[in-house]
C-alpha positions in Angstrom: 0.0 0.0 0.0 3.0 2.4 0.7 4.2 2.0 -2.9 0.7 2.6 -4.2 0.4 5.8 -2.2 3.8 7.0 -3.3 2.9 6.3 -6.9 -0.2 8.3 -6.6 1.7 11.4 -5.3 2.5 14.2 -7.7 5.6 13.5 -9.7 6.8 11.5 -12.6 4.8 8.4 -11.6 1.5 10.2 -11.1 -0.1 8.7 -14.2 1.2 5.2 -13.5 0.1 5.5 -9.8 -3.4 6.6 -10.9 -3.8 3.7 -13.2 -2.6 1.3 -10.5 -5.0 2.8 -8.0 -7.8 2.5 -10.5 -7.0 -1.1 -11.2 -6.8 -1.9 -7.5 -10.2 -0.3 -6.8 -11.7 -2.1 -9.7 -10.3 -5.5 -8.6 -11.4 -4.9 -5.0 -14.9 -4.0 -6.2 -15.2 -7.2 -8.3 -14.1 -9.4 -5.4 -16.5 -7.6 -3.0 -19.4 -8.2 -5.3 -18.5 -11.8 -6.0 -18.0 -12.9 -2.4 -21.0 -11.0 -1.1 -23.2 -12.5 -3.8 -21.8 -16.0 -3.2 -22.3 -15.8 0.6 -25.9 -14.5 0.3 -26.9 -17.2 -2.2 -25.2 -20.0 -0.4 -26.4 -19.0 3.0 -30.1 -18.2 2.3 -30.8 -20.4 -0.6 -28.6 -23.5 -0.5 -27.8 -23.9 3.2 -31.3 -23.1 4.7 -33.3 -25.0 2.0 -31.1 -28.1 1.8 -29.5 -28.6 5.2 -32.1 -26.9 7.5 -35.1 -27.8 5.2 -36.8 -24.5 5.4 -38.4 -24.7 2.0 -40.1 -21.4 2.3 -37.2 -19.4 3.7 -37.4 -15.7 2.8 -35.1 -12.7 2.8 -35.0 -10.1 5.5 -33.7 -6.6 5.2 -30.5 -7.2 7.2 -29.4 -10.3 5.4 -27.9 -8.5 2.4 -26.0 -6.2 4.7 -24.6 -9.1 6.7 -23.6 -10.8 3.4 -22.0 -7.5 2.3 -20.0 -7.3 5.5 -18.9 -10.9 5.4 -18.0 -10.5 1.7 -15.9 -7.4 2.6 -14.1 -9.4 5.3 -13.3 -12.3 2.9 -12.3 -9.9 0.2 -9.8 -8.1 2.5 -8.2 -11.4 3.7 -7.9 -12.9 0.2 -7.1 -9.6 -1.5 -4.0 -9.0 0.5 -2.9 -12.6 0.3 -2.9 -12.2 -3.4 -5.9 -14.5 -3.9 -8.0 -12.1 -5.9 -10.4 -13.0 -8.7 -10.7 -9.3 -9.5 -6.9 -9.0 -10.1 -7.0 -12.0 -12.4 -10.0 -10.6 -14.3 -8.4 -7.2 -14.6 -5.2 -8.7 -15.9 -7.2 -10.7 -18.4 -9.0 -7.5 -19.4 -5.8 -5.6 -20.1 -3.9 -8.4 -21.8 -6.7 -9.6 -24.1 -5.1 -12.7 -25.6 -6.7 -14.5 -28.5 -10.4 -13.8 -28.7 -11.8 -17.2 -27.7 -14.9 -17.7 -25.6 -13.0 -18.4 -22.4 -10.4 -15.6 -22.9 -12.9 -12.8 -23.2 -12.8 -10.4 -20.2 -15.2 -11.3 -17.4 -16.5 -14.4 -19.3 -15.3 -17.0 -16.8 -16.6 -14.8 -14.0 -19.9 -14.5 -15.8 -20.2 -18.3 -16.1 -19.5 -18.7 -12.3 -22.1 -16.2 -11.4 -24.6 -17.7 -13.9 -24.2 -21.1 -12.3 -24.7 -19.7 -8.8 -27.7 -17.8 -9.9 -29.2 -20.8 -11.7 -28.8 -23.0 -8.6 -30.2 -20.2 -6.4 -33.1 -19.7 -8.8 -34.0 -23.4 -8.6 -34.5 -23.2 -4.9 -36.2 -19.7 -4.9 -38.6 -21.0 -7.5 -39.3 -24.0 -5.4 -38.9 -26.4 -8.3 -40.1 -29.9 -7.4 -40.2 -32.7 -9.9 -41.9 -35.0 -7.4 -44.8 -32.6 -7.0 -45.0 -32.1 -10.8 -45.3 -35.8 -11.4 -47.3 -36.7 -8.3 -50.3 -39.0 -8.8 -52.8 -36.4 -7.4 -51.4 -33.6 -9.5 -51.5 -35.7 -12.7 -55.1 -36.8 -11.9 -56.2 -33.1 -11.4 -54.4 -32.0 -14.6 -56.1 -34.8 -16.6 -59.5 -33.9 -15.3 -59.1 -30.2 -16.2 -57.6 -30.8 -19.6 -60.4 -33.3 -20.4 -63.0 -30.7 -19.6 -61.1 -28.0 -21.6 -61.1 -30.1 -24.7 -64.9 -30.6 -24.3 -66.1 -27.0 -24.5 -69.7 -26.1 -23.6 -71.2 -24.2 -26.6 -74.3 -23.3 -24.6 -72.6 -19.9 -23.7 -71.4 -19.2 -27.2 -73.6 -16.1 -27.6 -72.4 -14.5 -24.4 -68.8 -15.4 -25.2 -68.9 -13.8 -28.6 -70.4 -10.6 -27.2 -67.7 -10.5 -24.6 -65.1 -11.1 -27.3 -66.4 -8.2 -29.4 -66.4 -6.0 -26.3 -62.7 -6.9 -25.8 -61.8 -6.0 -29.4 -63.6 -2.6 -29.2 -62.1 -1.9 -25.8 -58.6 -2.4 -27.2 -59.4 -0.3 -30.3 -60.8 2.7 -28.4 -57.8 2.6 -26.0 -55.4 2.6 -29.0 -57.2 5.4 -30.8 -57.4 7.7 -27.7 -53.7 7.0 -27.0 -52.6 7.8 -30.5 -53.0 11.7 -30.6 -51.6 12.1 -27.1 -48.6 9.9 -27.8 -48.0 11.7 -31.1 -47.6 15.0 -29.3 -45.7 13.8 -26.3 -43.2 12.0 -28.5 -41.8 15.3 -29.7 -41.1 16.4 -26.1 -39.5 13.0 -25.4 -37.0 13.1 -28.3 -33.6 14.2 -27.3 -32.5 15.4 -30.7 -35.4 17.9 -30.7 -35.1 19.0 -27.1 -31.3 19.5 -26.7 -31.4 23.2 -27.7 -31.4 24.7 -24.2 -31.4 23.8 -20.5 -35.2 24.4 -20.3 -36.0 22.1 -23.1 -33.7 19.4 -21.7 -35.5 19.8 -18.3 -38.8 19.3 -20.1 -37.4 16.2 -21.9 -36.2 14.7 -18.6 -39.6 15.3 -16.8 -41.5 13.8 -19.8 -39.2 10.8 -19.9 -39.5 10.2 -16.2 -43.3 10.1 -16.2 -43.3 7.9 -19.3 -40.9 5.4 -17.7 -43.0 5.4 -14.4 -46.3 4.9 -16.2 -44.9 2.2 -18.5 -43.2 0.3 -15.7 -46.6 -0.3 -14.1 -48.3 -3.2 -15.8 -51.8 -2.7 -17.3 -53.1 -5.3 -14.9 -52.2 -3.0 -12.0 -53.7 0.0 -13.7 -56.9 -2.0 -14.3 -57.2 -2.7 -10.6 -56.7 1.0 -9.8 -59.3 2.1 -12.4 -61.7 -0.6 -11.3 -61.8 1.0 -7.9 -61.9 4.5 -9.5 -64.7 4.1 -12.1 -66.1 0.6 -11.1 -65.7 -2.8 -12.6 -66.3 -3.0 -16.3 -64.9 -2.4 -19.8 -64.4 1.4 -19.0 -61.8 0.5 -16.4 -60.1 -1.9 -18.7 -60.1 0.7 -21.5 -58.5 3.3 -19.3 -55.8 0.9 -18.2 -54.9 0.0 -21.8 -55.1 3.7 -22.8 -52.7 4.9 -20.1 -50.1 2.1 -20.8 -50.5 2.7 -24.6 -49.8 6.4 -24.3 -46.5 5.7 -22.5 -45.5 2.8 -24.7 -46.3 4.5 -28.0 -44.6 7.8 -26.9 -41.4 5.8 -26.2 -41.6 4.1 -29.6 -42.5 7.3 -31.4 -39.7 9.3 -29.7 -37.1 6.7 -30.5 -38.2 6.8 -34.1 -37.8 10.6 -34.1 -34.3 10.3 -32.7 -33.3 8.1 -35.6 -34.5 10.4 -38.4 -32.1 12.0 -40.9 -31.0 15.5 -39.8 -30.4 16.7 -43.4 -33.9 18.1 -44.0 -34.1 19.6 -40.6 -30.7 21.4 -41.0 -31.8 22.6 -44.5 -35.1 24.0 -43.3 -33.5 25.6 -40.2 -30.9 27.3 -42.4 -33.7 28.9 -44.4 -35.2 30.5 -41.3 -38.2 28.2 -41.0 -40.2 28.3 -37.7 -39.6 25.3 -35.3 -43.2 24.1 -35.9 -42.7 24.2 -39.6 -39.4 22.3 -39.2 -41.2 19.6 -37.2 -44.2 19.4 -39.5 -42.4 19.4 -42.8 -39.0 18.0 -41.8 -39.8 15.4 -39.1 -43.3 14.2 -39.6 -42.9 12.9 -43.3 -40.0 10.7 -42.1 -42.0 9.1 -39.3 -45.5 8.5 -40.7 -45.0 4.9 -41.9 -43.2 3.7 -38.8 -45.9 5.4 -36.7 -48.6 3.5 -38.5 -46.8 0.2 -38.0 -46.2 0.9 -34.3 -49.9 1.9 -33.8 -51.2 -1.3 -35.5 -48.9 -3.4 -33.5 -50.0 -1.7 -30.3 -53.6 -2.5 -31.1 -52.6 -6.1 -31.5 -50.9 -6.0 -28.1 -53.9 -4.3 -26.5 -56.2 -7.1 -27.7 -54.0 -9.6 -26.0 -53.8 -7.5 -22.8 -57.5 -6.9 -22.8 -58.1 -10.6 -22.2 -55.8 -10.5 -19.2 -57.0 -7.3 -17.5 -60.5 -8.7 -17.6 -59.3 -11.1 -14.8 -59.3 -8.2 -12.4 -62.6 -6.7 -13.4 -61.5 -4.9 -16.6 -64.5 -6.2 -18.6 -64.5 -8.2 -21.8 -64.0 -11.9 -22.2 -61.4 -12.0 -19.5 -64.0 -11.2 -16.9 -66.1 -14.2 -18.1 -63.0 -16.4 -18.0 -62.4 -15.4 -14.4 -66.0 -16.1 -13.4 -66.1 -19.6 -14.9 -62.7 -20.4 -13.7 -63.6 -19.4 -10.1 -66.7 -21.7 -10.3 -64.5 -24.5 -11.7 -66.6 -24.8 -14.8 -63.8 -26.0 -17.0 -66.1 -26.9 -20.0 -67.1 -23.2 -20.2 -63.5 -22.2 -19.7 -62.5 -24.4 -22.6 -64.8 -22.5 -25.0 -63.5 -19.2 -23.8 -59.9 -20.3 -24.3 -60.8 -21.4 -27.9 -62.4 -18.0 -28.6 -59.4 -16.1 -27.1 -56.9 -18.1 -29.1 -59.0 -17.4 -32.3 -59.1 -13.7 -31.6 -55.3 -13.5 -31.0 -54.5 -15.5 -34.1 -56.8 -13.4 -36.3 -55.5 -10.1 -34.9 -51.9 -11.3 -35.4 -52.6 -12.3 -39.0 -54.4 -9.1 -39.9 -51.9 -6.8 -38.2 -48.9 -8.5 -39.9 -50.6 -8.1 -43.3 -51.4 -4.4 -42.6 -47.8 -3.8 -41.5 -46.4 -5.5 -44.6 -48.7 -3.4 -46.8 -47.5 0.0 -45.4 -43.8 -0.7 -45.5 
C-alpha cells in the first residue's frame, strides 16, 4: 500500500500511480461483489433450504447487509494474500489474448455467477419434480384438460359478445392514446429538445413520467381504475389507454431520434419556424413507422384486454375469471378457444397491414 500511495503522489509516476490505484479499486470491487453474492446465495438459498429444510425461507432486510459485511471481510483477507479474482480478471481485461470464448474479459466470472444464480433460482422458484409428477397432480391436470377439450357451446352467444367488447375496448384505448402519444413523443425526443437547459429539463420530466407509467403493468392500472370508475370495460379501456400512451410515446420518440438530420438542417438554415421544421422535416420521415407501431399496439392491447379482464376490466377476461372461479372447465375451454382465435386473427391481420404499409 505504501508503494501505491507513493505512486499516486505528484511527480513522474503520477499517471502510473493513478492507473494502478484505479486497477486496484476495480479489482477490489469485483471481489467484493462476487463474495457478497456467493455468501448470500449459499447462506439463504442453499444452506437453509437443503440442510435446514426451510423450504419457504425468505429474505429479511438485514441479510444483504450481513452478506456484504462478510463479503468485505473475505475480500480483504484474500485480496492482501494475493488470492484475488478481481486482479486476475483485470489482468485478463488488459492483456486480451486470442479472442476465444474463455479468454474474453469477465467471461469466466460470468459463467460462475450464472451457475450460482441458476442454482439459487432453482431453490427460490421451489422447483419440485416430485410434485409435478405426483399422482394427485396428474389426476387433477387430466381432469381439467379433459374438460377444456370438451367446450360447452351453450354460452357461445355471451362469449362472442364479450369477445367483441374486448376488441372494441382495445381499439378505443389505442385510438385515444394515438394523438396524445403523437404530441408527447416530440417532447421525449432528445434530438429535438437539446437546444437549451429548459427544453432538456422538459425532456427529462416527460421521460421520467413515461418510464414510471410504462413500468406499471396494465393489470395494476386495471385494478386502480376498477376502484376509481367501477368494474367493467371502461376501467379496462382506461388501463390500456394509459399504458398505450407511455409505450407509444417511447416508440415514437425513438423513431424521431433516428431520423435523418439533413432536411431539418436545411429548413433551419432557411429560417423556418420550429413548428414548420417539425411538420415538414420530421413528420414525413416518421409517418409509416408510426402506423406500423400503432397497429402493433392495437394487437398488443387485444392480448392484454383478455388478461386485465381477470381483475374486473371487462370483456372476455371477466367471463373467464368467473367460470374459472366456479371450476366450470367446460365453459373455460370454450372461452380459451375464442381467445386463441381472436389472438390468431388479430396477429394475422396486423402482420398483413404492417407489410402493406412498409
